[in-house]
C-alpha positions, 0 to 999 in steps of 0.5 A: 233534415225534415222539410216542414216544421218541427211538432212541439209539445207544450204540455199544462194545465186544463185551467190558467196557464194561458200567458205561459202557453201563449209566450212558450208557442211565440218561442218555439215558432222564431225558434222555427217550429211548429207548438202544439198546446196538450192540455190533461183533457185534450192528452188522447193518449198520442205520443207522437210529436218531433220535441217535447216541452214540459211546461212551469205550474203548478207543484208535482203532487206528493206521489210522483216526487221523493223530498230531501228532508233539512231543517227547517229556517225560521225567516225573521220578519226583517228577511220577509219585509225584505222579500215582500218589497223588493219581490211583490210576487213573492210576498202575493203568492204566498196566500195561494196556497199549495196546487197540486194537479196530479191528471197532469203529472199522470200524462207529463210522465208518460211524455218524459218516459217516452223521450228519454226512451226513444230519444225525442228532445225535451226541455222540462220549464220549472216544473217540467225541469221539477216533474223531469228530476222525480221521475228520474229517481231525483229529489227536490227540496219541499221549499227553497225558504230553508235552503236559502235561509236568512237569503232572499227569495227572488221571485219575477219574470224578470231576470233577478239572479244569475245562474253559474255555468259548472262544467265548460263541456254542457248543454247549458254552456253551447247553449247560452255562450257564456256565464253567468246567465240572467234568469228569471225566479218563479218557483217555490221548490228545487232539484236536491239530488239529480236523478239517473243519468242527469247530472247538474250543468249551472247554479246559482249563488245560493247553491241551487240546482238550477240546470240539469242534463243527461250524462249520456249527452242524449237530447234532454234539457230542464231548466228552473227559471222560464225563458219563455218569457225572456224573448227579448234576450237572445240566450234564452230564445237559444234555447228554444233554438235548440230544442228546435233544431234538435226536434228538426233532425 
C-alpha cells in the first residue's frame, strides 16, 4: 500500500466548472484521496497521478466522436411543456446552445490513453463517460430526445431516475450493492454502441446506457450521471471510494 494519499487528477474546463470541481474534490477527500484540478491551461503534460477523474461539461467536439444516426422524432408541444414544468433545468438548457471545448478534449484523451495503457484507475463522469467511449471507438447519440421520443427527459442534480444493473458480476454491482440505483441527470447526449473492450452494465428504464466498464476487469468505470453532486447518498460516495482504493494499491 502507498503511504501517502493517492493523487487524483480531476479534469475540467478553463472557465466555469467550479461547482463540479468543488463537489468532486469533496468526494475524493472524503474517500481519502488528494484531488488535483487539471485544466487545459494548467496542464503541462504531466500524467503522473495515481488515478484520474474525467469530469462532466460541454459536448465532445464532432471531430472527437462518431454519432449513431437515428431518425429525428418531432416531439409534441405537450411533452415539451411537461418537461419544462417538471424539470426547469431542461427548459433553461435549451437556450444555451451547443458548446465545444476541443482543447479540453485533446487533454483528456491523453489521460484516457495513459490510463488504458498503464492500468491507472479512471472514472468518467457524464461527458467523461462519453469521451472514454468515443476514444475506444464507440458511438454516441447526438441527442437523447430522438431516442426517448415522447418520454420526458429528466434533467436535475437531484435523483430523478433509476439505473438498473444488467450484469450480476460487474463492478457497478460490487460498488452499489443493489439495483436499481437512484441517479440524477444533466446530460443531453448518451452512449449508443460501446467501444472496444467496453461493455454496458447499467441502463435506465428507456434503455439508454448509464454505466460502462472494461471487459477485462481493468479499473475503468464510466457513469452517465453526476455522482459528485450526491455525496449525501452512500452509493455515490462509494464510486469515489472505489477509485481512491484502486489508486492506493
